[in-house]
N, C-alpha and C positions, 0 to 999 in steps of 0.2 A: 876451455872447460866450461861445462854448464853450471850456471849459478842460480840457485833458488833463493828468493827473498820472500819472507813471510812477514806481513805487517799485521800484527795482532791488535785487537782492541785494547783499551786500557786494562791492564792486569796488575795485581798487587805486587808481583815480582817478575823477574825476567821470563819465567816459564808459565806463571799462573798456577803452578802446582805448590800452593802454600796455604796457610790459614786453616780454618776449621771446616769450611764448606768447599771442598775441592771438586772441580768439574772433571769427571772421568774422561771426557773428550780431550781435555788438556793434558791429562796424565798420559793417555795413549799417544797423543801427538808428540809430546816431549820425548817419550820412549822411541817413537818412530824416527824423529829427527836425530836423536843420538845414534840409532842404528844406521841411518843414512850416512852420517859422518864416518862411522866405523867402516862402511863399505867404500869409502873414498869420495862420497858425494859432498858437494859444497852447498851448505844451507846456512842462511843467516836470518835471525829473527829480530824484529823491531817492535817494541812495546810502546804504544801511544802514550801511556802514563809516564814512562821513563825516558823515552827518546823522541819527543815531539818534533825535534829538528829533522830527523830522518824522514818523517811524514811530510813536513813542510818543504823539504828540499827535493823531493821526488815529484816531478810533474804528473806522472801517471797516478800516483797515490792522491795527490791534491785534487786532480780531476775527478777521480772516483768518489772521493769524500764530498766534493762539491755537488756532484750529481745525485749521490745516493745516501749521503750521511754515513754514519758509522755502521749502517747495515751491510756495507760492502766488506766489512772486516770479519774475519781475517781475509786479507788480500794476498794472493800468491802470484809472484812475478818470476818468470823464468827468462833469463837473458833479455830483460827489458820488455817482456810481453806479459800482460795480465792473463793468467790461465785459469784462475779460480777466484771466486768471490763469495764471502759469507759462509764458507765451510772449510774445515781443515782437510787436507789431502790424507788419504790412507797411506800406509807404508808402501803398498803396491803402486799407488798412483805416484808417490814420490820417487820410487825406484824407476818407473817409466820416464818421469820428467827428468831425472838426473842421469838416465841411461846407465843404471847399475842393475846387477842381477837381483831379482826379488826373492824373498823367502817363500813366497807362494807362486804357483804357476797359473792359477785360475784367474779368470777375469774379475776385476773390480773387488779385490780383497777376498777372493775365494768364494764369493757368494754365487749361488746358482741363478738367482734373480737379480736383476738390475733395479735399484731403487730410484725413485724420482729424483732424489737429491743427487745421486751419482750422475744421472742423465743431465741434470741441470749444471753440474760442475764441469761438464765438457769431457769427462773421462770416457763415458760409454755413449754409444750411439745406437739408435734404433735402425736396423736395416729394413729394407722394403719388405722382407719376408716376415717382419714382426719380431724376429729374434734380436737379441742384443749382442754387440761385440765391442771389444775394447780397442783403443787407439794403438 
C-alpha cells in the first residue's frame, strides 16, 4: 500500500488550523488529507514543533533540512521517496500519489493553465510542444 508522509513546518497544533490567523492553505490541505483518508489513502503528518523526533529519525528529512533549512518544508515523501518540497500537494496530486480516484478529472487541480509552482512541484511537466501534461 502507498504511504504518504508530510513533514510540516512548526505549527501551533497538529494541523495548523487553529488560532486567530489561520492560513487558508493549511485549511485546504487538512480538508484534502481528510478526504484522502476517506478514500482509503494512507497519509500521515508530522509537525516539527510537536514531533521533532520524527524529523530527526528520518534520514531523508534530516538531509533535506541540512541542505535547505526549513524552506524545504512541507516535505512530502511517498514510499520513502521525496516527491514535493516547500508546497502542499493539492487533492488531485494526493489522489495521484496515493493511487485513488480523484474528485476532479482535469490536470493539476482542474486548472487549465499550469502554474510555475505546480511545475516545480514535479506534478506537471512541460512537453516539447509547449503544452503541459500531468503525471
